Phi, psi and omega in degrees: 000129179295142181243144174266185180293143177242352180211152177134233187307138176210158180230145179235125179236141176239115184050039177089347179268126180281137179252152183284088183286119181272323180167182175059039177289129178233132176243125177236097188262000183297131181272340181226158174232131180249135178236127180293144177242113181254137172269189177281350184245325180193175178284122185273341181151213181211160175256137178237126180230152175298152182229145180274113177287157181208161170228129179220154179187176181262131181249138176289145181273062177287153183304328182279358180264121180259116177292328177298319178296314181300318179297336182272357185290124172220158177051047184252164172251120182249131182235133176243119178253122185254156182297336181280005178093354180278142174232133178241137180237120177262123187251153180052048188265156176227155175277128176264116185272188357274167173272127178236114185276129175264100185289333179296317183259356179064048184207167170212154181269136171245144175224119177253128175248152183208182183283321180210154177224120184247140172274117185273320180218000000 
């Protein structure tokens, strides 16, 4: 069966505005985290707790990009479009700081956390 691309090009949008994504885009859409609970005799089950979903990646430090603006982002819609055709939407998101600029590579990492993250396609 022919396969299409599974890795590579991706786009990051904040409230519909595309940002210059340099690399390392990570989408974590899981709503829960389960941890196994073992007794001294066997595994008794697991604990399930809510988890904060996030989208993070490296942004190029282009002149038109304001780190102060990015740090102020709250209640935003963050969209990650992947080359494999998948789109993820993080809702009611905020920027989790701080912004730390890597001057050697001309980039900084952004991490947006939100209330929910849905796989659209």
